[in-house]
N, C-alpha and C positions, 0 to 999 in steps of 0.2 A: 443573532441571540449572544453573541461573543460580545457585543457592546453592552449588552445587558448584564450580562454576566459580569465586567468589569465592574459596574455599578455596586454590585453587591457583595463582593471579592473585597473591596478597601486597598485597593493597591499592591494585594499578594499576586504573584505571576500567576498565568494563566498558560495553560499547557492543553493540546492537542493530546488524548491517545487514541488509538483508531486501528482497530484489527483491521486486516484486509485488504479491501475497498475502502476501509474507512480512513486507516493510514495513507495509503495513495490518496484518494482525494483531499487527504488534509494537506500533504505536502503537495499536489496538484495547486490546489485554491492558495497556499504561501506564496508558491513559487510566481504565479499569476499575478498577484494580487496586492503583494508584501505583507510584510508583517501584520500578521493579525495576534497572533501567540507567540509565548514565551519562548518556549519550546513544542518538541515534536516528538511523541514517543509513536512509533510503526511497529505495531506488533504482526507477523508472518506477512507480510506488505510485500510486494516482487510486481517487477515487472516483467514481460516475457516478451522474447524477441530478440534479447540482446544476447544470447548465450555463445558461449565460444565453441562448445559443440554443434557440429551442424547433425547428426544422427539425433540429438533432442532438439535441435531447431527445427527438423523437418519432420519429428514427432509431433511435437506442439501443434505446430501448422496445420498439420492434419488430421489433429484433434480438433483445432479452433475451426478448421474448414468445416467438420461435419456437425458439430454445433452451430456455427452459420446458417447451415441448411436447415437443422431442425429448428431454429429459430424463426426463421422466414416462413418454414411451413405452418407454423402454430402461433407466431407471431408475439414470442416469449419465449426465453429458455423454461422449461417446467423442472426446477429445482426440485419441487416439493414430491415430485418420482422418487428422490434418493435422499428425503429425507430434510432437507433444508426448510425453513418458517415460510418462505414466500418464491414464488417464480421471482423471475430476474427477464427486468424489460429487453424488447429488441434492441433499441437505442443502445443502449450499454454494450450489449454483445458485439452490436457492429464496429464498435469502437475498439474492444478488446481484440476481434479478428482482423480487422485493420491494423493494429498496432503489433501483432506478431506476426502476419503476412509482409509488411512493409519493413519490421525491425527498427521502429521508433514510436513514442510516446508523444503525439500531437494531438493537440483540440483539432476538430472539428473546421475550425478556422485558418489551422496551421498554425496555432502559438505550440512551438516547440517547449513542452513542460520540461524531458530530458536533459534541456540545456539549460532550463531557467533555474531548475532546481539547485544543479550547482552552485548556485548565489545565495542561496538561503545563507542567512547569518544568524541563526538562533540552534541551541544545542537539539539537535535530532538522535536518538536513540533506537535502533533497530532491533526489537527481539524476536528470536526465531526456535521455534523449536527444534531439536537437531534431528528429528525423525520427521519434520514436515514433506510431504512428497510433493506440495502441490507448488509451494514456493522454496526452491533451490539457494543455498544461499548465493550462489552467483545471482541468483536474479532480486534479492533481498538487497544485495551488496551495489549492485547497479542503481535501485532506487535513491539508495541514500550516497549518492558520491559527493555531498559536499563535503568541503574538508574538515569539518568537526563533526562529524559521523560517530557514533560509537556503538558500538555491536554484543550482542548478548544474546547465546544459547541457552534455551530452557532445557534440561537434559531429558530424553527420552519422552519428549511432547510433539505432537504431530498438529497439523495445522489449525484444528478448533481447540483441542487439548491446550496449547500453549497458555489461550485465554485464562483458563482456570489458575494458572500456577503463576502468571507474572504479575500480580500485585506486588509481591517483594522487589523485584528487582527494579519496576517502573518505581516505586516509592523511594527506592536507594537511590536511583539515578538520579531523580527530580530533587531528591533532598541536597545530593552532590551537589548538584549545579545551582541550586536557589541558595545556599547557603556561602556561594562566592561571590 
């Protein structure tokens, strides 16, 4: 899709803008396969397992363990039960549980996304709602460890509501980078 989009935009920069898992997978793809985008905006994206607080780590590990049992029992995470638009795949949840449990961010084949992401050489902008209870600031900054990463809080917004109010900061950041 990205190759086709490049044919349509005639030399203009192509940026990935992803929310939550979208930002995480965009960074993972870029880290593993090289430069596909001219920049990345990760909104409310983070990776669990690298918390400095052992209390937070064990709370999250317990939560992920229970979620993992539920996923194995039902065959998917029934996210629609609490208002999400779709349920989430068992394979995806198995990876999330493993990352949290083992304090790593690796593919099933052992590729270390956490290490490789530090070498991403395009602008990476992280936006996070100041009231996001799912992705803490430390989760967000751990994901975006590349030297040129920039961070911006969207005041008084949570995990989902940040997306609605992120358009202006995203446009400003992309314009600032494409103008130089």
